[in-house]
N, C-alpha and C positions, 0 to 999 in steps of 0.2 A: 488208686495207691492210697495206702493206709498213711495216718499221721507219722507212725513210727518209721514206715519205709520212706516217706518224704524227707524226713530228717537225716536218714542215713544217706539219701541219695545227694541232699545239699551239703553233707559233713565235708566233702572235698572241695566244694566251690570256694571257700573262703582260705583254704590251705596254701594255694598259691598266692594269697593277696600281699603276703610279706616273706622276704628272703632272708630273714635273719637265721643265724645257725650258731653251733658250738657246742661246748660240753654241757650236757644237761645237768642241772642243779636241782636242789630240793626248793620247795616253795619257801616263801617269805616266812621267817620265824617272828611270829607274833609274840611281842613282849608285853601284851596288856595285862596278864596277872601279875608279873612283876611290877610293872608301872603303876598298877592299882595299889599294890602292897606299899610300893615307896611313897605313893600320895599320901596314905594313911599317916605315914610318919615324917613326911617331908613338906606338907603342906600343897599338895596337889600337882606332883610331877606328871607331865603330858605323857600318853601313851606313845609308844614308837613301835618300829618293826625294824627287824634286820633284814637287809636285802642282798640276795645274791647276784652281783652283776658280774656276768662272764663274757668272754671274748665272742663276737659275733662270728659266722662262718667265714674262716680264712679264705683270701683269694677272690673274695667278692669286689669287683671293680666299682661296685656302686655303693660301697660303704663310705659314710662320711666320718672322718675322724671327730670323735668328740670324747671327752672324759665322761664318764658316768657319774651321777650323784654320790655323796656320800653312803655309806652303808647304812646307817641309822636314820631313818625318816619317819615323819608324823604318821601316826595310826589314828587319828581321831579327827572327826569333823570333815570340812569340804574345802575345796580351792576352786576358785573361779578363774576361766580365761576368756578373754574377749578374742574372739577370731574375727579379723576382717577380711572378706573375700571379694573378688571381684563383681559377686552378684548380691553382695549384702553383707549383713554382720550377724554373727553367732556367738551366743555365750554358753560355754561349756561349764557345768557343774562337776568338779572331780570329786570322786568318792575316796578320801583318805583312808577311811574306816573300813570299807570293804575291798579296796584294792589299793593298799598303800604304797606298793612299789611302782605299779603302774601310773598312779597319780603323781608320785615324786618324780617318775621319769620324765612324764609329758610336761609337768611344770618345769622341771630342769631344762629340757630341750627348747621350750618356749623361751625361757630367760636367756638362752644361749642364741638365739635368732635362727635355730635350726629349722623351723617351717616357713620362716620368711620367704616370699616369692616362690613358692611350691605348688605345683598343680595337684588338683584333686583328680587322679589319672583314671579312675575307673568308677562307672556307674552300673548297676545291676537293677533290673526292673522286671524280673520274672516272677512268676506266682510263687509265693514263699520265702523270695529273698529280694528285698526293696531297700539299698543301700548306696551310700556314696563313699568311697575310700580315698583317704588321703593320707599324709605324713610322710610321704617320700619326697625329700627334696630334689631328687635326680628326675621325678616323674616317670620312671621306668616300670614301676612296681616290684623292683628287686633292690631298691635303695633302702637305707637305714644307718643307724649309728653303729660305730664300731663296738658297742657293747650291746648284750641282750639280757633279759632276765626271764625267770620262770612264769609261764602262764598260770594264773591265780584262779581257778575254779573249784566249786564244790557240788557240781551237779544240778543246783537249783536256778542256774542262769536261763533268762529268758531274753529275747532281742525284739521287744516291742518298740513301737513308733516312739522316738526320742532317746533311744538308747544310743550310749558312745560305747564301742568295744575295741579291743585290739585284736588286729589281725595276725595271724601267725601262719608259720610253713608247716605246721603238724609236726613239730620237733620238741613241743614243749616249752618253747621259748618265744617271747614278744620282744619286739624292737621299738620302732617309732610309728610304724603304720597303724591306722585306726579306721573303724568305718563307722558312719553316721546313718542311723536307721531311720528311714523316712516313712516305712511301712512295715506293719508287723511282719516279722521274719521268722520263718521256720527253720531252726537250727540246732543242732545237739550242743549241749552245754560245755563248749571246748574252747571258747573265747573270752578272754578277762572283760568283765563288763566294769568300764572305769568311771563312767558317768552318764549325765544326761545333757541334752541340749534343750535350749529354751523356747518359748513359743515363737519368737521372732527369728530364730534360727531354723525352726521347723518351716517357717515361711519361706526361706530361702531354699531349703532342701525341696519343697514342694516345686518351685520354679525349676530346679534342676531337673526333678522327676518328670515334669510336663514336657521338658526338651529332649527327654531320652539320651540314648548314646549311638556310637556309631557301629555297635556290633562287631567290633574288631576283636574281640576276646571270645566270640560264640565259636564253637559250641562249648569249649571248656577253656578256662574256668568260667566263662559266661559273662555277658554284658560287654562293655567297651568305655571308651574315652566318651565323656559327656560331650554331646552335640555342641552345646554352648559351652566352651572352656569355662573351668572353675579354677581360680588360682587363689591360695591363701597370700595375702600381701603382707599380714603382721599377726602376731599371736601375743597378747600381752596379759600378764597376771592383772586381776582385778582385786583391789582392797589389798 
């Protein structure tokens, strides 16, 4: 199978990782140029982006009520989150410049305690896709917040070891679910890259990978619950 064909075959594997939905909206509107112009005249105004928060798919019994962040969000620098799990600690660095809305939403949900005591419900260790999926407080794979936002990709995205990316349902919208890449994964550029995992976190993911999964989601979408359960007990902003 060629690399292109492999990517196409894997395109649907992560589509069912998240069950967000709603009315599609345009991508985040960057205000970098305006902010830059303002900075020249007002002593360094920070860059921001405008995010389109929309209602998630109606009728989802696994949606968790939570208000979205403000429409204007930071669009420069990074933010760090310390993720404590039952198997160890990870630090995620969120890319506010590259994915401002995804970074703002993830940080906001962490501050709301949305991720606390939530299981990482899916591990995949197939050739070309090696990830741990988390971010659904219901642990069903269908849960998320009651808001969603547009997937933010430009076609250059890759999913190498250490990448943190947003899962989606193939409708052009992201929610709260994300996947942590523990092995270089061959995927089309359809998933917002929101940040990276630190080396200590990769060591935790390697333990998860070594333990494998129960195969409960094979053959489609693939993988299953981690054989040794992994629960996020707390997510705390750092700095």
